[in-house]
Steps between C-alpha positions, in 0.01 A plus 500: 500500500555288798642799697200705429269239622705454813503875599148590393341395828758707697428807285132447560547483871713813495244674293216412734704611803572830343139539397378437859747736639387779259139468629565665835467368859153371466544312179277739308548839320711649232850438623491754787469429874129592551550551880757768436299689253177485701356810658171532695340638177609198292314261738179445293323249729464455874335197632295477814226275658280477801210672664158517335391759755665795330493362141243755363725779623834342392350436159431871444838613656709261299322595187568859568861423574543316169352801314749734674817292500453228234566238761226224523413367844392149468297435811324172572210517748553164667443574870732618768630153587590434141687838473700432805598159382603623148705775653673240734562286192635802320275453201373865511647833559260590774221334696185661625309418828218633717636315790835596631748214492530317827832468684503124398452598131773758525740257656484279189653750265736791468375828642176629337363856528138589538383800299139600596311633184150576611219404738203291409202334663362147529122504500227255588283449193194284449230401249160589651299660218238658722731628773694827474794582727541258796671594829735245661630483850826318571306229660284438188802491271691255714181289544435476131852407403531257788182332381306579811255736339354310198176683395432857383214544746711424804407708806840668512492618142134617549597701803767679320265565196161572640383677189591229254278195401745226530405179323476148654786389283812292579825694492753374232851608584765570239872544581824517313650159390844646419774645730377847538592831663133592502446182706779594733345846563154354553614214736727748682189702580306190594784391739478835664122510561445130581700293743320195364619565146858583622505166688338278228621667173733789551659749266640383161496527126366159449321384822295178553152649467232353730223530234446625148613467145815637353560714182829625361582866529281802581362457150391140569344582835300790370394304193382201709300717739325676208391159375390353840180649675539501875882510483747713686877553481780751519662688208709816457278806473566570139381162402162548664466846352589384150253213517233719654479286817408620848760565767378473852559744774722367780494597862844623587686497842331833591157348458417690182361336182749608234477485126823422304590823306816702443451699816448207735777291344753787532382564853589140593876583458487772771758297712866463540663314207822312549814581283467168320145581415378162613189588690137386548225758464203266564258572794652848509474716809413799283142616572405552138722225364371209294607180686615289203745728346863434397804625324613302202871467406759448235774266609855521362840365611702753704808397300420501129848342420389138466468225240713700249256800496633831371529809694273673237216245563533589869477869417194424276318326792571804731374736220177298482452495878554886526236537216247285672538685838497845352350567165297180514310619803295732279316193369400353832181686610328451166536126555385518868848449653628744753829673404793457747475740803797725553650276773477189291645669191801604709555144593449378144770760381747383773450143412554564127820689582622209704510268193867458385703331229766330706647795685365765252200704568244489208 
């Protein structure tokens, strides 16, 4: 009896050890090494986070991808800044950003590949019930967001809109409160059209705004503008359309007042695109281009062999990226995004092919 009592703890330890070994390398499963048995088709969930700018399109693409493949794409629309941070902390399989990562951001992590997925537009929207489509010069846009133009019947706004009855009403400015690629695009535009803005505020995902109230996400900004008469702000085009909000015409670099639509957004990309796809389209030289247009990107690590990830998971990410940049393009126009032009698609394809698993091509 005494011997049994003495050896029982040892047997328990051995039993527990054997049990844990039988559960595979990740401590879960049915006694098999799950990483060895994985294939791209057995990966049933891919996790991503980032930009709100392309969220309506990504929701559609990822839903269709799930129907086709059985793989769920769990995408959290938390803003470009959050998507980059989550990718850098390796808590997601891919990030998403409207702003290409800066050299400083890229220096803080292993190599990251930018994959353009579509083009979209940031529009100026406002809440003036008795006013239709307003026209904005670069001077007016910069003046409002710097807090120098504070009333809707300002002489500069009236001069650009002679046929509109502008109210004697204070301008209430709404901007993003979170780190945002939409904000990056918009402030990149402002920095190009206004030396004053460039010197005082500059380009960024979360700048120090001179004036205005903040709201989270494109959803929050559009919602606050709808509730605030006399307000103005910036949102991605689809959010203005979905909420039946006006989108102002902007004077582009060629001196034309241009409406944000598929043709003008696509025209903005008529320029040379670098191999890494990190490019700014704002204040485009294209005569018919809309001046606040941008690519949006999926971001993935160039080497997928990190933190114990399987080769199959790396292949699953590549499979998703190929779907987004090819079959997924058919859903863009219906949601008022411009599909990738041929030149951008070739760069997207090359960047996807550059992703490896150690020394293996995926």
